[in-house]
C-alpha positions in Angstrom: 0.0 0.1 0.1 2.9 2.2 0.8 4.5 1.6 -2.6 2.8 4.3 -4.5 3.0 6.7 -2.1 6.7 6.6 -1.7 7.1 6.9 -5.4 5.5 10.1 -5.7 7.5 13.2 -5.8 6.0 17.0 -4.8 6.6 18.9 -7.7 4.1 22.3 -7.0 3.4 24.1 -4.4 -0.5 23.3 -4.4 -2.1 19.5 -4.8 -5.7 19.2 -6.0 -7.1 16.0 -5.5 -10.1 14.8 -7.4 -12.7 12.1 -7.5 -13.5 10.0 -10.3 -16.8 8.2 -10.7 -19.8 10.9 -10.6 -17.5 14.0 -10.1 -15.1 14.1 -13.4 -16.6 11.1 -14.8 -20.0 10.7 -15.8 -20.4 7.3 -14.7 -22.4 7.0 -11.3 -25.8 7.6 -12.2 -25.6 4.7 -15.2 -24.1 2.6 -12.3 -27.3 3.0 -10.3 -30.1 3.0 -13.1 -28.7 0.1 -15.1 -27.0 -2.5 -12.5 -27.5 -1.4 -8.6 -31.1 -0.7 -8.6 -32.1 -3.5 -11.5 -30.2 -6.2 -9.7 -31.4 -5.7 -6.3 -35.2 -5.7 -8.1 -34.4 -8.8 -10.0 -32.5 -10.4 -6.4 -35.2 -9.6 -4.1 -38.0 -10.2 -6.6 -39.3 -7.2 -6.4 -40.8 -6.3 -9.7 -43.9 -5.4 -9.0 -42.6 -2.5 -7.4 -39.8 -1.8 -9.7 -40.5 1.9 -10.1 -41.0 2.9 -6.4 -38.0 0.6 -5.4 -35.7 1.8 -8.2 -36.6 5.8 -7.3 -35.8 5.3 -3.7 -32.7 3.4 -4.5 -31.6 6.6 -6.8 -32.4 9.4 -3.7 -30.4 7.2 -1.6 -27.6 7.0 -3.4 -27.5 9.7 -5.9 -29.8 12.7 -4.9 -29.8 12.6 -0.9 -26.8 13.3 2.0 -26.4 9.6 1.6 -24.9 9.9 -2.0 -21.9 7.6 -2.6 -22.8 5.5 0.4 -21.2 2.2 0.5 -23.5 -0.4 -1.7 -24.0 -2.2 0.9 -25.3 0.2 3.5 -27.2 1.5 1.0 -28.7 -2.1 0.1 -29.7 -2.5 3.9 -31.1 0.9 3.9 -33.5 0.2 0.7 -34.4 -3.3 1.7 -35.4 -2.2 5.3 -37.8 0.0 3.5 -38.8 -2.6 1.1 -39.4 -5.0 4.2 -41.6 -2.4 5.6 -43.6 -1.1 2.7 -44.1 -3.7 0.1 -42.7 -6.9 0.8 -41.1 -9.0 3.7 -37.3 -9.4 3.4 -36.6 -12.7 4.8 -33.4 -11.8 7.0 -33.2 -8.3 7.0 -32.1 -8.0 10.4 -29.0 -10.4 9.9 -27.8 -8.0 6.9 -28.6 -4.9 8.7 -26.2 -6.2 11.9 -23.6 -7.2 9.1 -23.9 -4.2 8.0 -23.6 -2.1 11.0 -20.9 -4.5 12.8 -18.2 -5.8 9.7 -14.9 -3.8 9.9 -15.0 -4.0 6.2 -17.9 -3.9 4.1 -16.6 -5.8 0.8 -17.4 -9.0 -1.0 -14.4 -10.4 0.5 -15.8 -9.5 4.1 -19.2 -10.5 3.2 -17.8 -13.9 1.8 -16.1 -14.5 4.7 -18.8 -14.1 6.9 -20.9 -16.3 4.5 -18.5 -19.1 5.4 -18.4 -19.0 9.2 -22.5 -19.4 8.7 -23.8 -16.6 7.6 -27.7 -17.0 6.5 -29.5 -16.6 3.2 -29.9 -13.0 2.9 -26.0 -12.7 3.1 -25.8 -15.4 0.3 -28.4 -12.8 -1.3 -26.1 -9.7 -0.8 -23.3 -11.3 -2.4 -24.9 -12.8 -5.5 -26.3 -9.1 -5.9 -22.8 -7.5 -5.5 -21.1 -10.0 -7.8 -24.0 -9.3 -10.5 -23.8 -5.6 -10.4 -20.2 -6.1 -11.0 -20.4 -8.0 -14.1 -23.2 -5.4 -15.7 -21.0 -2.7 -14.5 -18.3 -4.2 -16.9 -21.2 -4.8 -19.3 -21.9 -1.0 -19.5 -21.3 0.6 -23.1 -18.2 2.8 -23.3 -20.9 5.8 -24.3 -22.0 5.3 -20.4 -18.7 6.4 -19.2 -17.7 10.1 -20.3 -16.3 13.2 -18.7 -19.0 15.7 -17.5 -18.8 18.8 -19.6 -15.7 21.1 -18.8 -13.6 18.4 -17.2 -10.8 18.6 -19.8 -10.7 22.1 -19.5 -10.7 22.3 -16.0 -8.0 19.9 -15.3 -6.1 21.4 -18.0 -5.7 24.7 -16.0 -5.5 23.1 -12.7 -2.5 21.0 -13.7 -0.5 24.0 -14.7 -1.0 25.2 -10.9 -1.0 22.1 -8.9 -0.1 18.4 -8.4 -2.9 16.8 -9.4 -4.1 13.1 -7.6 -7.3 11.4 -8.7 -8.3 10.0 -5.2 -11.2 7.4 -5.5 -12.7 4.4 -4.2 -13.7 2.8 -7.7 -11.5 0.0 -9.2 -8.4 1.3 -10.7 -8.2 -0.4 -13.8 -11.5 0.9 -14.8 -10.4 4.8 -13.6 -7.2 4.0 -15.8 -9.3 3.2 -18.4 -11.7 5.3 -18.3 -9.3 8.5 -17.7 -7.2 7.5 -20.6 -9.8 6.7 -23.3 -10.7 10.4 -22.7 -7.2 12.1 -22.6 -7.5 13.0 -19.4 -4.7 10.9 -17.3 -2.0 13.5 -19.1 -3.4 15.7 -16.7 -2.4 13.9 -13.4 0.6 13.2 -11.8 -1.1 10.1 -9.7 -3.9 7.6 -9.5 -5.2 6.3 -6.0 -7.8 4.3 -6.3 -9.7 1.9 -3.6 -6.7 -0.4 -3.6 -4.4 2.3 -1.8 -7.2 2.9 1.1 -9.5 5.4 2.3 -10.0 9.0 0.5 -9.1 10.4 4.1 -6.0 7.9 4.2 -5.0 8.9 1.0 -5.3 12.7 1.5 -3.3 12.0 4.8 -0.4 10.1 3.0 -0.2 12.8 0.4 0.4 15.7 3.2 3.1 14.0 4.3 4.8 15.4 1.1 5.1 18.7 2.6 1.7 20.4 1.4 0.5 23.1 3.5 -3.0 22.2 4.2 -4.8 25.3 3.3 -2.8 24.6 -0.5 -4.7 21.5 -0.7 -8.0 21.1 -2.5 -10.2 18.1 -2.8 -12.6 18.3 -5.5 -15.8 15.5 -4.8 -19.7 14.8 -5.5 -20.1 13.4 -2.3 -20.3 14.1 1.4 -17.6 11.3 2.2 -15.5 13.7 -0.3 -16.1 16.8 2.0 -15.6 14.4 5.2 -12.5 12.7 3.9 -11.2 16.7 3.1 -12.7 18.1 6.9 -10.7 15.0 8.7 -7.4 16.1 7.3 -7.8 20.0 7.5 -7.6 20.8 3.8 -10.1 22.7 1.6 -13.3 21.2 -0.3 -14.7 21.9 -3.6 -18.3 20.6 -4.5 -19.3 18.8 -7.6 -22.8 19.5 -7.6 -25.0 16.9 -8.7 -27.6 17.4 -12.1 -25.4 20.5 -12.0 -21.8 19.1 -12.8 -20.9 20.8 -16.0 -21.9 24.2 -14.5 -19.5 23.3 -11.2 -16.7 22.5 -13.2 -17.2 25.7 -15.3 -17.1 27.4 -11.9 -14.2 25.6 -10.4 -12.0 26.8 -14.0 -13.2 30.3 -13.9 -13.8 31.3 -10.1 -12.7 28.4 -7.5 -9.2 28.0 -8.8 -8.2 31.4 -9.0 -9.2 31.7 -5.3 -7.2 28.1 -4.6 -4.2 30.2 -5.7 -4.6 33.7 -4.4 -5.5 32.1 -1.1 -8.6 33.7 -0.5 -10.4 30.3 -1.2 -10.7 29.5 2.8 -13.5 31.2 4.5 -16.8 32.7 3.3 -16.3 31.3 -0.4 -15.8 27.7 0.7 -18.4 28.2 3.1 -20.7 29.3 0.5 -19.7 26.6 -1.8 -20.4 23.8 0.9 -23.7 25.7 2.0 -25.0 25.1 -1.5 -23.6 21.8 -2.0 -25.6 21.0 1.0 -28.9 22.4 -0.1 -28.5 20.5 -3.5 -28.5 17.3 -1.7 -31.7 17.7 0.7 
C-alpha cells in the first residue's frame, strides 16, 4: 500500500485531489440506473414495485446526503424500507447487523461471513454485488464519459498544481476511462480503492510537504467532504445534476481563489452550503 506513495514526488506548491465516479466521470448515474437498482429488484423479486424501489434507490445513492454511500449500506437501507412498505425481506435484520458491525464492507468480507455461517440473505447480498460488478463491466463506453468542462478544468488545474485522482473505484476502470478520454495526461497520481480510504490517501499526500491550505479536494459526495475535513484541507463540491456548471465555476472562479489564498472562509462556506442544499 505504501509503494505508490513512496514513489510520488511533490512537484508544485499546490495539490488538487479529484474524485472520479460522479465527479469527473459521468458514470455514477448509469451504474445505479442500470446495474445496482435493477440487480436488487431482480435478486429480491421486487418487480411489482420496481419503479418505486428504483426511485428510492436513486434517492439514497445519488440525490440526498447519503450520496456515495457504501453499496451494502445502501442495500440495507433500501431493503429495510421495502420490508416495511412492500414485501417481507427474509433475514433483513441479519443484513443490517452485518452492515453495522463488519470492520470492512466488501465482497471478500461478506464471503468470509457466509463461510462462518451467515444466512441466506447474506448469500443474496453477495450474489447481488457480484452481478452488479458484472453489469458495470458490460456498460457501453458511451456511458463512461467525462462531464462537460472536465478536460478544460483539469488542464488549467495542472498548470498550477499537482493533481491526484483520489477515488474508491476500481483502478483498472479509472485508468481505462481517464486514459480513453485523454484526461490521464493532466494527472500525477492515481489512487484507487486498493490504496486505502480517501481520508488516508489525503493524509499520506500531506506527508509530502503540502500546506493544508494549499490542498483542495474536488468531489461530489459528503464522503469526499468528510475526507477533506478530517485532514483540514479545502473542499470544492461538484453539484449533482449541475456537474458541468460546477466544473466551469471551478475553472473560472474557484481555482483562482484557491491559488491566491482567498478560497478558505466565506467562499468555501458558500460552496458547502449550496452543496448541502442541493442534496436535501
